[in-house]
Every structure is written in C-alpha cells, then in structure tokens.
C-alpha positions in Angstrom: 37.8 12.3 6.6 36.9 8.8 7.8 34.5 10.4 10.2 32.8 12.4 7.5 32.6 9.4 5.3 31.0 7.3 8.1 28.4 10.0 8.7 27.5 10.1 5.0 27.2 6.3 4.7 25.1 6.2 7.9 22.8 9.0 6.6 22.3 7.1 3.4 21.6 3.9 5.3 19.0 5.7 7.5 17.4 7.3 4.5 17.1 3.9 2.8 15.4 2.4 5.9 12.9 5.2 6.1 12.2 5.0 2.4 11.4 1.2 2.8 8.7 1.8 5.3 5.3 1.1 4.0 2.7 3.8 3.3 -0.8 2.8 2.5 -2.5 6.1 3.0 -3.8 7.3 -0.4 -5.5 10.6 -1.1 -6.1 11.1 2.7 -7.7 7.6 3.2 -5.9 5.1 5.4 -6.0 1.6 3.7 -5.1 -1.3 5.9 -6.0 -4.9 6.4 -7.1 -7.2 9.2 -4.2 -9.8 9.7 -6.9 -12.5 9.4 -6.3 -12.1 5.6 -2.9 -13.8 6.1 -4.4 -16.9 7.9 -3.4 -19.3 5.1 0.2 -18.1 4.8 2.9 -20.5 6.2 4.3 -18.3 9.0 1.4 -17.9 11.5 3.5 -16.2 14.2 3.2 -12.6 15.1 6.5 -11.9 13.3 4.9 -13.5 10.2 2.0 -11.3 10.3 4.1 -8.2 10.6 6.3 -9.4 7.7 3.3 -10.2 5.5 1.8 -6.7 6.3 5.1 -4.9 5.3 5.3 -7.1 2.1 1.8 -6.0 1.3 2.8 -2.3 1.7 0.4 -1.8 4.7 1.2 1.0 7.1 -1.7 0.3 9.4 -3.5 -2.8 10.4 -6.3 -4.5 12.5 -4.3 -7.1 14.4 -5.7 -10.4 15.4 -5.3 -11.1 19.2 -4.5 -14.8 19.0 -1.0 -14.2 17.6 -0.4 -11.4 20.1 -1.3 -13.7 23.0 0.8 -16.5 21.6 3.9 -14.2 21.4 3.3 -13.1 25.0 3.3 -16.8 26.2 -0.4 -17.6 26.7 -0.5 -21.1 28.3 -1.9 -24.0 26.2 -3.8 -25.3 29.2 -7.1 -23.7 28.8 -7.8 -23.8 32.5 -4.8 -21.6 33.1 -5.7 -18.9 30.5 -7.9 -16.8 32.8 -5.3 -16.6 35.5 -2.6 -15.7 33.0 -4.5 -12.9 31.4 -5.2 -11.3 34.7 -1.6 -11.5 36.0 0.7 -11.3 32.9 3.3 -8.6 32.6 2.9 -6.0 29.8 6.6 -6.4 28.9 6.0 -8.7 26.0 3.3 -6.4 24.6 5.7 -3.5 24.8 8.1 -5.5 22.7 5.4 -6.0 20.2 4.8 -2.3 19.9 8.5 -1.5 19.4 8.6 -4.3 16.7 5.7 -2.9 14.7 6.9 0.7 15.1 10.4 -0.2 13.8 8.8 -1.6 10.6 6.5 1.4 10.2 3.2 -0.4 10.9 0.7 1.0 13.2 -2.0 -1.1 15.0 -5.3 0.8 14.9 -7.5 -2.0 16.2 -6.7 -5.1 18.3 -9.2 -7.9 17.9 -9.0 -9.2 21.4 -11.7 -9.8 24.0 -15.2 -11.0 24.3 -18.4 -9.9 26.1 -18.4 -13.3 27.8 -15.0 -12.7 29.5 -14.7 -11.9 33.1 -14.3 -8.2 34.2 -10.6 -8.7 34.9 -10.1 -10.3 31.5 -11.8 -7.5 29.7 -9.6 -5.0 31.6 -6.6 -7.0 30.5 -7.7 -6.8 26.8 -7.9 -3.0 27.1 -4.5 -2.8 28.9 -2.9 -4.7 26.0 -4.8 -2.5 23.5 -3.4 0.7 25.1 0.2 -0.7 25.3 0.0 -1.5 21.5 -1.2 1.9 20.6 -4.5 0.8 19.3 -7.7 2.8 19.5 -9.8 0.0 20.7 -10.8 -3.6 20.6 -13.2 -5.4 18.3 -15.8 -8.0 18.6 -19.1 -9.2 17.0 -22.0 -6.9 17.1 -25.0 -7.6 19.4 -27.0 -5.5 21.8 -25.9 -7.8 24.6 -22.2 -7.2 23.8 -22.8 -3.5 23.4 -24.4 -3.3 26.8 -21.8 -5.3 28.5 -18.8 -3.5 26.9 -19.9 0.1 27.1 -18.9 0.7 30.7 -15.4 -0.8 30.0 -14.9 1.4 27.0 -15.7 4.5 29.1 -13.5 3.2 32.0 -10.4 2.8 29.7 -11.3 5.7 27.4 -10.9 3.5 24.4 -13.4 2.2 21.8 -15.1 -1.1 21.3 -15.6 -1.7 17.6 -18.7 -3.8 16.8 -18.3 -5.9 13.7 -21.2 -7.2 11.6 -21.5 -10.3 9.5 -25.0 -11.0 8.1 -27.0 -9.6 11.0 -28.2 -6.5 9.0 -30.3 -8.9 6.9 -32.3 -10.0 10.0 -35.8 -8.3 10.4 -35.2 -6.9 13.9 -31.6 -5.8 13.5 -30.6 -2.3 14.3 -27.1 -0.6 14.4 -28.6 2.3 16.3 -29.9 0.2 19.2 -26.4 -1.3 19.7 -24.7 2.1 19.5 -27.1 3.6 21.9 -25.5 1.9 24.8 -22.5 4.2 24.9 -20.6 6.9 23.1 -17.4 4.8 22.8 -19.1 2.1 20.9 -18.3 2.3 17.3 -18.8 0.2 14.2 -16.3 -2.0 12.4 -18.7 -1.9 9.5 -18.2 -4.8 7.0 -19.5 -3.3 3.8 -19.2 -6.7 1.9 -21.3 -8.6 4.6 -23.7 -5.8 4.7 -24.3 -5.8 1.0 -24.3 -9.6 0.8 -27.1 -9.7 3.5 -29.2 -6.8 2.3 -28.5 -5.9 -1.2 -28.5 -2.3 0.0 -25.9 0.4 -0.7 -23.4 0.6 2.2 -22.8 4.3 1.3 -26.1 5.1 2.9 -25.2 3.7 6.2 -21.7 5.4 6.1 -23.3 8.7 5.4 -25.8 8.4 8.2 -23.6 6.9 10.8 -20.1 8.3 9.8 -19.5 9.6 13.3 -20.0 6.2 14.8 -18.0 4.2 12.2 -14.3 3.7 13.2 -13.4 1.4 10.4 -14.6 -0.5 7.3 -14.0 -4.1 6.3 -13.6 -4.1 2.6 -14.6 -7.1 0.6 -16.5 -7.6 -2.7 -19.6 -9.8 -2.7 -22.5 -10.5 -4.9 -26.2 -10.1 -4.0 -28.3 -13.1 -4.7 -31.1 -12.6 -2.3 -29.6 -15.1 0.2 -26.7 -14.1 2.4 -25.4 -17.7 2.7 -25.1 -17.9 -1.1 -23.5 -14.4 -1.6 -19.9 -15.4 -2.3 -16.7 -13.4 -1.9 -14.8 -12.3 -5.0 -11.7 -10.4 -5.9 -12.1 -6.6 -5.7 -13.9 -5.4 -8.8 -15.5 -8.7 -9.7 -18.5 -8.5 -7.4 -21.3 -6.0 -7.0 -20.2 -4.2 -3.7 -19.6 -0.6 -4.6 -16.1 -0.5 -3.2 -14.9 2.5 -5.4 -17.9 4.6 -4.5 -17.4 3.7 -0.8 -13.7 4.7 -0.8 -14.4 7.9 -2.8 -17.2 8.8 -0.3 -14.8 8.5 2.6 -12.2 10.6 0.7 -14.7 13.3 -0.5 -16.2 13.8 2.9 -12.9 13.4 4.8 -14.4 10.9 7.1 -11.7 9.7 9.6 -12.5 6.1 8.9 -10.0 3.3 8.5 -10.5 1.2 5.4 -9.3 -2.3 6.0 -9.1 -5.1 3.4 -10.4 -8.5 4.6 -9.3 -11.3 2.2 -12.0 -14.0 2.2 -12.3 -15.1 -1.4 -10.7 -18.2 -2.6 -7.1 -17.6 -3.6 -6.4 -18.4 -7.2 -4.0 -21.3 -8.0 -0.3 -19.9 -8.1 -1.0 -17.0 -5.9 -1.1 -16.5 -2.2 -2.7 -14.1 0.4 0.1 -11.5 0.2 -0.1 -11.3 -3.6 -3.9 -10.9 -3.3 -3.8 -8.3 -0.6 -1.2 -6.3 -2.7 -3.8 -6.4 -5.7 -6.5 -5.2 -3.3 -4.3 -2.4 -2.0 -3.6 -1.3 -5.6 -7.3 -1.4 -6.4 -7.9 1.0 -3.5 -5.1 3.2 -4.5 -6.4 3.6 -8.0 -9.9 4.5 -6.6 -8.3 7.2 -4.5 -5.4 8.7 -6.5 -6.2 10.3 -9.8 
C-alpha cells in the first residue's frame, strides 16, 4: 500500500513539474526572446538569465554568449582569453545544456563569436554552440563578416545568423550580397531596426527572403525619417507592423523564430521580466484566435 501511495505521489509531482515548464509556441509560431532583454535585471548570471526566461514564460531563447563564458570560467585577464577559448573543456557547457533542458528552455541561437576572432576561436564558438544544442551563432551583418564566416558555417554544419541594425537605411546596403557568400548564412532580421531605418514594410523582406531568415528580432519603433531619432516603444505603441509580421509567419508556416528584444525604456514600477511578459502576451493574442 505504501509503495502504491509513493508511486501515486511521485506521479503527481512529475506531472506538476512538466506542467510548470514554459511554452511560448502559439499557433505554430515559436515566440522567444534574446536574453539581452534582461540586461537591467539584478541577477546578471547565467542562472539569472535562465530564471528570468522561465518567469517570462519563454520556452526558447537567443542566449547572449557573455554569461555563458562567465559561467564556464573565462579569465578576467584579457590577454589570457584567446588561450582559454582554444583549450577549455566543454564540460561546463554540457552543464549549461542540462540546466536549460531541465527547465524546458531551448537555446536556438548562441550570440557568441566575431569575424575578427582567430580561426581557433571561431571553431570554439561553433563547438560551444553545438554542445548547447543551438542551430548557430549570431553577429552583426556585413559583407566582410559574411565572407569570413561562411567557410566556418560549412565546416561545422551550423548557421551564422547576420543581425541588422540601421544598415538597411544605407544607400549601398544589400541583404542579398551578404547572403550570397554561403548557403549557411542566414538573417537574424531585426524588423524594428529595419522599419526605423527605412520606413518600409518588413513583411516584404520576409516574403522575399523567408528561406534565408532564421529568426526575427521583434521590437516596435516609429518612423520619423531619421534612424537615430526612431525610438523604441512598447509593443502596439509604435508603427512597426508586428501583428501583420507574426500573422504572415503563421499563415505561410515559415519556420522562423520570433524573438522579443526589449529595448524601450522600462516604465517606473515595472521591470524587464514584466515587460517581456506583456510582449509575449501581445504576440500570443496576435497568433491565437
């Protein structure tokens, strides 16, 4: 009898644990966030980023690499960093994967690496990415970065996600030229920055380049004819067509991750977690009827 009672209680406990795991996939669209959104929260450790993600109801994230490396023991002496990266054991990174899996949070992008790094350091970034279960690493878009990174993406059979800020507003800018350097180069398309820099509808870019877009950064901005004056606002208060963007991804069944990036000024009495929760709910309402 005691054995049966123990099994029953254990089953209830496990059911409760599973039920508490976050799920931010709505209507077939995976909503997530870049953990940069939590930069102003008090706990800036890796554990803190994980806890804030869970509190926000996120089941998938783009993870900033700085907290990952700090957890793994990166030296404070900058002169020792390169040697550490090229010799460090993957054990700590395996711990991170287990930690996130236990909480039900997947890492789809690792924001780690730079085109200016040595070959060995870039290989290290991809090794960490693979251990964490991410699909690729992310960095700022440029044709130089694309040319440098394309062979590494092919070598490791992972993606390099190229992220835009205001570059699309520049006269000679081209997504296509950057992507042409290799098939594993993808876009981490920031729809808010794009709209703030151009005033154009991001949906047109998504339709045309959907096969080369791995993820979106969601933010709401205004268009005032000047990128530097186009401020970030809470979802629904700017002019970026976020609802239309989300519904396009849903309707066309594009396998594109949609990640919240919190960059607007947090209202008094609130915090980043509360604001990300509001943004997640905004996305949910756009996708679930």
